[in-house]
MIMIBA-518530 format. One record per residue: x, y, z of N, C-alpha, C, O, CB in turn; residue in one letter; residue number from 1. Coordinates in steps of 0.1 Angstrom, whole numbers. Atoms other than C-alpha are relative to their C-alpha. Glycine has a CB too. Example, Ala and Ser with C-alpha at 12.3 -4.5 7.8 and 13.67 -1.06 7.14 Angstrom:
[node [9, -12, 0], [123, -45, 78], [9, 12, 0], [19, 12, 7], [-10, 0, 12], "A", 1]
[node [-9, -11, 0], [137, -11, 71], [-8, 11, 8], [-3, 22, 9], [4, 5, -14], "S", 2]
END
This chain:
[node [-6, -12, 7], [15, -406, -1609], [-2, 12, 9], [-14, 16, 12], [-8, 2, -14], "X", 1]
[node [1, -11, -8], [22, -376, -1588], [0, 13, -8], [10, 17, -14], [12, 1, 10], "X", 2]
[node [3, -11, 9], [8, -345, -1604], [10, 12, 4], [16, 18, -4], [-15, 5, 1], "X", 3]
[node [-9, -11, -5], [28, -320, -1582], [15, -3, -4], [21, 6, -9], [-1, 1, 16], "X", 4]
[node [-14, 3, 4], [61, -338, -1589], [1, 1, -15], [11, 7, -20], [3, -15, 3], "X", 5]
[node [0, -1, 14], [52, -339, -1626], [2, 15, -4], [10, 19, -13], [-12, -6, -7], "X", 6]
[node [-1, -15, 2], [46, -301, -1626], [13, 6, 3], [18, 15, -4], [-11, 7, 7], "X", 7]
[node [-13, -5, -4], [78, -294, -1608], [10, -4, -10], [19, 3, -13], [4, -4, 14], "X", 8]
[node [-9, 5, 10], [97, -316, -1632], [-1, 8, -13], [9, 11, -20], [-2, -15, -3], "X", 9]
[node [3, -8, 13], [81, -297, -1662], [7, 14, 1], [14, 18, -8], [-15, 1, -3], "X", 10]
[node [-5, -13, -1], [90, -263, -1648], [15, 0, 0], [22, 8, -7], [-5, 6, 14], "X", 11]
[node [-15, 0, 0], [126, -272, -1640], [6, -4, -14], [16, 2, -18], [5, -11, 11], "X", 12]
[node [-6, 3, 13], [131, -288, -1674], [-2, 11, -10], [6, 13, -19], [-7, -13, -5], "X", 13]
[node [1, -12, 8], [117, -257, -1691], [11, 10, 3], [16, 16, -7], [-14, 6, 3], "X", 14]
[node [-11, -10, -4], [142, -236, -1672], [13, -5, -5], [21, 3, -10], [0, 2, 15], "X", 15]
[node [-13, 5, 2], [171, -259, -1677], [2, -7, -14], [12, -3, -22], [4, -11, 10], "X", 16]
[node [-2, 8, 13], [166, -282, -1708], [-4, 8, -12], [2, 7, -23], [-8, -13, 1], "X", 17]
[node [5, -7, 12], [145, -260, -1731], [10, 10, -6], [11, 9, -18], [-12, 7, 4], "X", 18]
[node [-9, -9, 6], [171, -233, -1735], [12, -7, -8], [16, -2, -18], [6, 9, 10], "X", 19]
[node [-11, 8, 6], [199, -259, -1743], [-6, -6, -13], [1, -5, -24], [5, -11, 10], "X", 20]
[node [6, 6, 12], [176, -277, -1768], [-3, 11, -11], [-1, 9, -22], [-14, -7, 4], "X", 21]
[node [2, -10, 10], [166, -244, -1784], [13, 5, -7], [14, 6, -19], [-7, 12, 7], "X", 22]
[node [-13, -4, 6], [202, -232, -1788], [6, -9, -10], [12, -6, -20], [9, 4, 11], "X", 23]
[node [-6, 11, 9], [214, -265, -1803], [-9, -1, -13], [-4, -2, -24], [0, -13, 8], "X", 24]
[node [10, 1, 12], [182, -266, -1825], [3, 12, -9], [3, 10, -22], [-14, 0, 4], "X", 25]
[node [-3, -12, 9], [190, -230, -1838], [12, -2, -7], [14, 2, -19], [0, 12, 8], "X", 26]
[node [-12, 2, 6], [225, -240, -1845], [0, -11, -11], [6, -9, -22], [11, -4, 11], "X", 27]
[node [0, 11, 10], [217, -272, -1864], [-12, 0, -9], [-11, -5, -21], [0, -14, 8], "X", 28]
[node [12, 0, 9], [182, -267, -1878], [-3, 14, -5], [-11, 15, -15], [-12, -5, 8], "X", 29]
[node [1, -14, 5], [184, -229, -1883], [-10, 8, 9], [-19, 2, 14], [-6, 0, -15], "X", 30]
[node [8, -9, -10], [169, -200, -1864], [-15, 1, -5], [-23, 4, 4], [6, 13, 1], "X", 31]
[node [13, -1, 5], [138, -200, -1886], [-8, -12, 3], [-20, -12, 3], [-1, 3, -15], "X", 32]
[node [6, 12, -3], [130, -236, -1878], [-1, -3, 16], [-11, -9, 20], [8, -12, -7], "X", 33]
[node [-1, 3, -15], [139, -237, -1840], [-4, 12, 8], [4, 21, 10], [14, -5, 3], "X", 34]
[node [5, -11, -9], [118, -214, -1819], [0, -4, 14], [-1, -16, 17], [-13, 5, -5], "X", 35]
[node [0, 4, -15], [120, -212, -1781], [-13, -6, 4], [-13, -16, 12], [3, 12, 8], "X", 36]
[node [13, 6, -4], [83, -220, -1778], [0, -15, -5], [-7, -23, 2], [-12, 8, -5], "X", 37]
[node [0, 13, 5], [89, -251, -1799], [8, -9, 10], [4, -20, 13], [7, -1, -14], "X", 38]
[node [-8, 7, -10], [117, -262, -1774], [-8, -3, 12], [-8, -14, 18], [12, 8, 3], "X", 39]
[node [9, 2, -12], [92, -257, -1746], [-10, -11, -2], [-12, -19, 6], [-7, 14, 5], "X", 40]
[node [10, 10, 3], [66, -278, -1763], [7, -14, -1], [1, -24, 4], [-8, 3, -14], "X", 41]
[node [-7, 13, 1], [92, -306, -1770], [2, -5, 15], [-1, -16, 17], [13, 2, -8], "X", 42]
[node [-2, 4, -14], [101, -306, -1733], [-12, -4, 7], [-13, -15, 14], [7, 11, 7], "X", 43]
[node [12, 3, -8], [66, -305, -1719], [-6, -13, -6], [-10, -22, 2], [-10, 12, -2], "X", 44]
[node [6, 12, 6], [52, -331, -1743], [9, -12, 3], [4, -23, 6], [-2, 2, -16], "X", 45]
[node [-9, 11, -2], [83, -353, -1739], [-1, -5, 15], [-2, -17, 17], [14, 4, -2], "X", 46]
[node [1, 4, -14], [80, -353, -1701], [-13, -6, 3], [-14, -17, 9], [2, 12, 9], "X", 47]
[node [13, 6, -3], [42, -359, -1700], [-1, -13, -7], [-6, -23, -1], [-11, 10, -5], "X", 48]
[node [2, 13, 7], [43, -387, -1726], [9, -10, 7], [5, -22, 9], [4, 2, -15], "X", 49]
[node [-9, 9, -7], [74, -402, -1708], [-6, -5, 13], [-5, -16, 17], [13, 7, 2], "X", 50]
[node [6, 3, -13], [56, -401, -1675], [-12, -10, -2], [-13, -20, 5], [-5, 13, 8], "X", 51]
[node [11, 10, 3], [25, -418, -1689], [5, -13, -4], [0, -23, 1], [-9, 6, -11], "X", 52]
[node [-5, 13, 5], [44, -444, -1708], [7, -8, 11], [5, -20, 12], [10, 3, -11], "X", 53]
[node [-7, 6, -10], [66, -451, -1678], [-10, -6, 10], [-7, -17, 16], [8, 10, 7], "X", 54]
[node [10, 6, -9], [35, -456, -1656], [-7, -12, -6], [-11, -21, 1], [-10, 11, 4], "X", 55]
[node [8, 11, 7], [18, -479, -1682], [9, -12, -3], [5, -23, -1], [-7, 6, -13], "X", 56]
[node [-9, 11, 5], [47, -499, -1696], [12, -2, 9], [14, -13, 14], [5, 3, -13], "X", 57]
[node [-12, 1, -8], [79, -491, -1676], [11, -8, -7], [9, -14, -17], [-4, -6, 13], "X", 58]
[node [-12, 7, 4], [113, -506, -1681], [7, 4, -12], [5, 16, -17], [-4, -14, -2], "X", 59]
[node [-8, -3, 12], [136, -508, -1711], [-9, 3, -12], [-5, 12, -20], [9, -11, -2], "X", 60]
[node [8, -2, 12], [108, -510, -1736], [-5, 14, -1], [-5, 20, -11], [-12, -9, 1], "X", 61]
[node [5, -14, 0], [93, -476, -1726], [12, 9, -2], [9, 20, -8], [-7, 3, 13], "X", 62]
[node [-12, -8, 2], [128, -461, -1726], [3, 1, -15], [6, 11, -21], [13, -5, 8], "X", 63]
[node [-3, 0, 15], [133, -472, -1762], [-11, 8, -8], [-8, 15, -17], [1, -16, -6], "X", 64]
[node [11, -7, 6], [99, -459, -1772], [2, 15, 2], [0, 23, -7], [-13, -5, 6], "X", 65]
[node [-2, -14, -3], [106, -426, -1755], [12, 6, -8], [11, 18, -11], [2, 2, 15], "X", 66]
[node [-10, -5, 8], [138, -422, -1774], [-5, 4, -14], [-2, 15, -19], [11, -12, -2], "X", 67]
[node [5, -4, 13], [119, -422, -1806], [-11, 10, 1], [-13, 18, -9], [-5, -13, -7], "X", 68]
[node [9, -11, -2], [92, -400, -1792], [7, 13, 1], [3, 23, -6], [-8, -2, 14], "X", 69]
[node [-8, -12, -1], [118, -374, -1783], [5, 4, -14], [4, 15, -18], [12, -2, 10], "X", 70]
[node [-5, -3, 14], [133, -377, -1818], [-11, 5, -8], [-10, 15, -16], [6, -12, -6], "X", 71]
[node [11, -4, 8], [99, -374, -1833], [-5, 14, 4], [-10, 22, -5], [-11, -10, 1], "X", 72]
[node [3, -13, -5], [91, -343, -1812], [9, 10, -6], [5, 21, -11], [-1, 1, 15], "X", 73]
[node [-10, -9, 6], [123, -327, -1823], [-1, 2, -15], [-1, 13, -20], [15, -4, 4], "X", 74]
[node [3, 0, 15], [117, -336, -1859], [-12, 9, -4], [-11, 17, -13], [-2, -14, -5], "X", 75]
[node [13, -8, 3], [82, -322, -1859], [1, 15, 3], [-1, 23, -5], [-12, -6, 9], "X", 76]
[node [0, -14, -5], [87, -290, -1839], [12, 8, -6], [10, 20, -9], [1, 1, 14], "X", 77]
[node [-12, -7, 6], [122, -281, -1854], [0, -2, -15], [9, 2, -22], [13, -4, 6], "X", 78]
[node [1, 2, 14], [111, -291, -1889], [12, -4, -7], [18, 2, -16], [-4, 14, -7], "X", 79]
[node [-12, 6, 5], [140, -313, -1897], [-2, -15, -2], [-12, -20, 1], [12, 3, 9], "X", 80]
[node [1, 14, 2], [148, -348, -1907], [4, -8, 12], [9, -3, 22], [8, -4, -12], "X", 81]
[node [-3, 9, -11], [154, -379, -1885], [15, 2, 4], [18, 2, 16], [-3, -14, -3], "X", 82]
[node [-14, -1, -4], [192, -376, -1887], [3, 13, 7], [11, 13, 17], [8, -2, -13], "X", 83]
[node [-2, -13, -7], [192, -339, -1878], [-6, 0, 14], [0, 6, 23], [-5, 11, -9], "X", 84]
[node [6, 1, -13], [168, -346, -1850], [9, -8, 10], [10, -4, 21], [-14, -6, -1], "X", 85]
[node [-8, 8, -8], [191, -373, -1837], [13, 8, 4], [18, 8, 15], [4, -13, -8], "X", 86]
[node [-12, -8, -3], [221, -349, -1840], [-3, 11, 11], [5, 13, 20], [6, 7, -13], "X", 87]
[node [4, -10, -9], [202, -322, -1821], [-1, -6, 14], [3, 0, 24], [-13, 7, -4], "X", 88]
[node [2, 7, -13], [193, -347, -1793], [14, -3, 6], [16, -1, 18], [-9, -13, -2], "X", 89]
[node [-13, 4, -5], [229, -360, -1790], [8, 13, 5], [13, 13, 16], [8, -7, -11], "X", 90]
[node [-8, -12, -3], [245, -325, -1790], [-7, 6, 13], [1, 12, 21], [0, 10, -12], "X", 91]
[node [7, -7, -11], [218, -312, -1765], [4, -8, 13], [6, -2, 23], [-15, 0, -1], "X", 92]
[node [-4, 8, -12], [227, -341, -1741], [14, 3, 4], [17, 4, 16], [-2, -15, -3], "X", 93]
[node [-14, -3, -3], [264, -334, -1744], [1, 13, 6], [9, 15, 16], [8, -1, -12], "X", 94]
[node [-1, -13, -6], [259, -297, -1738], [-5, 0, 14], [1, 7, 23], [-8, 10, -9], "X", 95]
[node [5, 1, -13], [237, -304, -1709], [9, -7, 10], [11, -2, 22], [-13, -7, 0], "X", 96]
[node [-9, 7, -9], [262, -328, -1694], [12, 9, 4], [17, 9, 15], [5, -14, -7], "X", 97]
[node [-12, -9, -3], [291, -303, -1698], [-4, 11, 9], [4, 13, 19], [5, 6, -14], "X", 98]
[node [5, -11, -9], [271, -275, -1682], [-2, -6, 14], [2, 1, 23], [-13, 6, -6], "X", 99]
[node [3, 6, -13], [260, -298, -1653], [14, -3, 7], [16, 0, 19], [-8, -13, -2], "X", 100]
[node [-13, 3, -6], [297, -309, -1648], [7, 13, 4], [13, 13, 15], [8, -7, -10], "X", 101]
[node [-7, -13, -3], [310, -273, -1649], [-6, 6, 13], [1, 11, 22], [-1, 10, -11], "X", 102]
[node [7, -5, -12], [283, -263, -1624], [4, -7, 13], [5, -2, 23], [-15, 0, -2], "X", 103]
[node [-4, 9, -11], [292, -292, -1602], [14, 4, 5], [17, 3, 17], [-1, -15, -4], "X", 104]
[node [-13, -3, -3], [328, -282, -1603], [1, 13, 10], [9, 14, 19], [8, 3, -12], "X", 105]
[node [1, -12, -9], [319, -248, -1587], [-10, -1, 11], [-12, 9, 18], [-3, 12, -9], "X", 106]
[node [9, 3, -12], [295, -264, -1562], [-14, 3, -2], [-22, 3, 8], [4, 8, 11], "X", 107]
[node [14, -2, 3], [262, -258, -1579], [-6, -12, -6], [-2, -16, -18], [-2, 13, -9], "X", 108]
[node [6, 12, 5], [241, -289, -1584], [-13, 3, -8], [-20, 12, -4], [-2, -9, 11], "X", 109]
[node [13, -1, 7], [213, -293, -1609], [-8, -11, 4], [-4, -23, 3], [2, 1, -15], "X", 110]
[node [9, 11, -5], [184, -312, -1595], [-8, -6, -11], [-20, -10, -9], [-10, 6, 10], "X", 111]
[node [7, 7, 11], [175, -326, -1629], [10, -9, -7], [21, -5, -10], [-6, 11, -10], "X", 112]
[node [-10, 9, 6], [190, -356, -1645], [-3, -4, -15], [-13, 2, -21], [0, -13, 7], "X", 113]
[node [2, 4, 14], [192, -372, -1679], [-13, -8, -2], [-18, -9, -13], [11, -8, -6], "X", 114]
[node [13, 6, 0], [160, -391, -1670], [-11, 9, -6], [-20, 4, -12], [-4, -6, 13], "X", 115]
[node [10, -9, 5], [141, -360, -1678], [0, 1, -16], [-10, 4, -22], [3, 14, 5], "X", 116]
[node [-1, 0, 14], [154, -362, -1713], [-4, -13, -7], [-3, -15, -19], [14, 3, -4], "X", 117]
[node [5, 13, 4], [140, -397, -1716], [12, -10, -2], [10, -20, -9], [-7, 2, -13], "X", 118]
[node [-12, 8, 2], [175, -412, -1714], [3, -7, 14], [12, -14, 15], [12, 8, -5], "X", 119]
END
């Protein structure tokens, strides 16, 4: 486990993923439930837990577990149900993909992939 790499991944994800997660969370869970600090906690905990799980278990099994960990984090921090957490996760991934695609069209690459989201 590379600590420097993990810290860089966390900082980049906070800058790129947390705002998208927060905006989608505000739209679907309500502005009183989805705070920006909650989105930051979701991202940080998701990445740290994912890194640890990947190092200990690895493979498809850890990916499946991380999917539910991310949903659980969204459910807990945005104070919503499982279905709404799933909707927030799916819409966040779609928004992220669209933004990454549009930035790529104009020649700006994002050095963060869907793997950061546990997918």
